[in-house]
C-alpha positions, -999 to +999 in steps of 0.1 A: +107-269+374+081-263+347+093-277+313+083-259+282+064-282+258+050-262+228+014-271+219+006-280+184-016-249+181-025-255+144-040-289+151-059-276+181-074-247+161-083-270+132-103-293+154-129-266+161-122-237+138-139-203+137-156-195+104-131-181+079-132-144+073-122-142+036-123-108+018-132-125-015-147-159-026-123-188-027-126-189-065-110-154-067-080-165-048-077-197-069-078-175-100-050-153-086-028-183-078-034-198-112-024-166-129+008-165-108+016-201-117+011-194-154+036-166-151+060-189-132+058-215-159+064-188-186+095-176-167+107-211-160+103-208-122+096-240-103+091-226-068+082-190-057+092-178-023+068-151-012+083-128+014+062-096+008+032-098+030+008-079+007+016-105-021+008-133+004-024-115+013-033-110-024-029-147-032-045-162-001-063-135+019-037-137+048-038-107+071-020-098+103-012-068+126+025-078+123+032-077+085+069-071+090+075-103+109+091-134+092+063-151+073+071-169+041+048-184+014+059-212-008+042-217-042+050-244-067+037-247-103+007-265-090-013-266-057-018-238-032+004-216-011+022-233+018+031-212+048+062-210+069+055-188+100+055-186+137+028-202+159+015-167+166+008-161+129-008-195+122-041-184+136-041-154+112-036-178+083-063-201+095-089-173+100-082-150+070-067-172+043-071-202+020-038-217+034-041-252+048-005-263+050+014-245+077+049-252+089+053-236+123+083-224+142+080-211+177+084-174+183+108-176+211+129-204+195+132-188+161+170-189+160+173-204+126+142-201+105+162-202+073+175-237+080+139-249+086+128-232+054+155-250+035+144-283+049+108-277+038+121-268+003+143-299+001+114-321+011+094-305-017+122-314-042+133-278-047+171-285-047+182-286-083+151-265-093+147-228-103+135-208-073+121-173-076+129-149-047+114-115-040+149-099-037+142-062-039+118-037-024+098-027-054+090+008-042+109+033-021+089+028+010+080-009+007+095-037+027+095-075+023+126-084+003+140-117+014+166-111+041+202-117+033+208-143+060+180-165+046+193-161+011+228-171+020+216-201+040+195-212+010+226-210-012+245-231+013+218-258+019+203-260-015+235-259-036+219-274-067+191-248-069+192-218-092+179-186-075+164-159-097+149-125-090+111-127-090+104-095-072+078-083-097+061-116-105+031-114-082+031-076-085+026-079-122-005-101-116-018-076-090-014-045-112-049-048-129-077-049-103-108-071-105-143-057-101-143-070-065-111-052-057-124-020-071-155-022-050-132-025-019-113+006-030-144+026-036-156+019-001-121+028+013-123+061-006-156+070+010-140+064+044-110+084+034-132+114+026-151+111+058-118+113+077-105+142+057-137+162+061-139+156+098-103+168+102-110+199+081-140+207+103-118+204+133-093+230+120-096+261+142-074+287+157-056+274+188-064+237+182-035+213+177-025+190+148-032+160+172-068+172+177-072+176+140-059+140+133-080+125+162-112+137+147-104+123+112-091+090+126-122+086+148-145+093+118-128+067+096-126+039+122-161+045+134-174+043+098-157+009+094-121+015+083-095-009+096-058-010+104-041+016+082-011+011+060+002+045+070-010+066+100-029+097+091-005+125+079-011+160+091+014+189+088+005+225+099+019+260+098+055+267+089+062+229+091+044+225+058+076+239+042+091+204+051+062+183+037+048+158+034+063+132+058+067+153+089+047+137+118+021+156+137+034+166+171+012+188+193+016+220+172-011+247+176-028+263+146-022+300+142-036+327+120-025+322+084-014+286+089-019+261+061-030+226+071-020+196+050-039+163+054-033+129+037-053+098+049-066+066+036-095+045+046-088+007+045-112-021+036-098-056+037-064-040+033-074-021+002-065+016+002-077+047-016-056+077-003-067+113-005-054+147+004-071+179+014-058+213+026-071+242+048-059+276+059-067+294+091-081+328+081-077+345+048-052+328+025-023+347+012-020+353-026+008+326-027-013+300-009-042+307-032-021+305-063-005+272-051-039+257-044-053+268-078-023+253-096-026+220-078-063+217-084-060+226-121-032+200-124-056+173-109-083+183-135-057+178-163-048+144-149-085+133-148-090+145-184-059+128-198-054+095-180-064+069-206-055+034-215-026+031-240-009+062-227+023+061-207+030+078-174+053+102-192+026+111-217+002+122-190+029+139-169+040+161-198+004+175-201-002+178-163+030+198-157+017+227-177-008+236-150+016+232-122+039+257-139+014+284-127+024+278-091+044+306-072+081+310-078+101+288-054+075+260-054+089+225-048+070+195-064+083+159-059+077+150-095+052+122-091+018+129-105+006+094-097+017+061-082+001+027-081-021+016-052-043-013-042-037-037-014-012-025+012+003-034+045+024-013+068+046+006+061+031+017+028-001+019+008+019+021-024+016-012-043+045-012-068+068+011-088+043+021-115+043+059-118+027+088-137+058+109-140+081+124-165+102+096-180+079+068-168+073+041-194+044+026-174+017+018-199-018+026-185-043-003-187-079-006-176-081-017-140-049-001-129-052+022-099-033+053-089-031+079-062-026+113-077-006+132-050-006+169-059+012+181-028+036+211-033+053+235-010+072+267-010+102+262+014+114+298+013+080+312+024+071+284+048+038+271+034+025+241+015-007+224+005-019+191-010-049+178-029-054+144-044-078+116-054-074+079-060-085+067-095-088+037-116-081+036-154-112+026-173-117+016-210-121+052-220-105+073-194-104+072-156-129+070-127-124+089-094-129+061-068-143+084-041-171+110-040-146+138-046-164+163-024-149+195-011-118+194-033-109+230-026-089+251-002-110+251+030-109+285+047-114+281+084 
């Protein structure tokens, strides 16, 4: 009978490693880790447990096609991030990240990862210390909060430790982008537009939403875009009354149908989403009015996003144009949300909003997607237009080319 003896995969790969594929120079990751450690010291946190994969990627470069799997980073007030992950994730860390210390568990023997994690922390002297945990999902669609089982086990096996909520610690460091990050997002925005325009060109009577998406997806990936944080979104016809998260599903385009598209290109996990809309044949008066109101609202956002203003300040101005939309229009209320690095299931970075009541203070280097999608449920149509922007010293910059930001008549 064959006995299962796990190989020490990490040691084998380290003997003859492939060249690392880092998105940024090592110095940039070191700067990010140092900024996080400064914030840890300011908040009296001795050890930070990083359970959100995008945060781990931000600090080290780590990337994977399985961001929802159990992968934990451990960061003290000095040194680099240490990883606790399965043997299948260790190669991702060795190839894409600055991580050198990896504690492996084996995928098919992962019955009690939390006990192993507590042993690592105990060896590091964490019992009796203040440990920061990412306890919450910072945004509606995000994931990565430390699981309850691990938290309860840590309380049991590290009885002297104090556990505190550090959900926003790394996110606060991430909120202002470096010049290198902005370059990644500008490239992602170019790919976004290529995909959107390819899909608009594919819109024609009798074609399906699947065919429309396929052309856009192909254009983005062929141009260089990578694994996407959210699959391309496409809603057509009367289904646009249920926007924007209705999946495409083999629906044919008919005369008078509106087509809603929302995509992002992805460059080293950096996103820059965009929306465009089309109509098959002559648009109705309502569709035209809704499109005009959304586009005018975007123009107001571009003109009024400035450092020092709050999300509420800008929203109060932008809503004046959206008030021109047809009666019965539904708008979700968010004129902007923060973006940057993202892993599945979302490209949203954190809960920073441009919306009524938002106290988010706009700073140079912050980045937002401005999602002007609106729909008229009673009349069964909807549209969407958007751009991704960064706040500058004097206003804002549209990250992409911004081409063909109008209702496309097909």
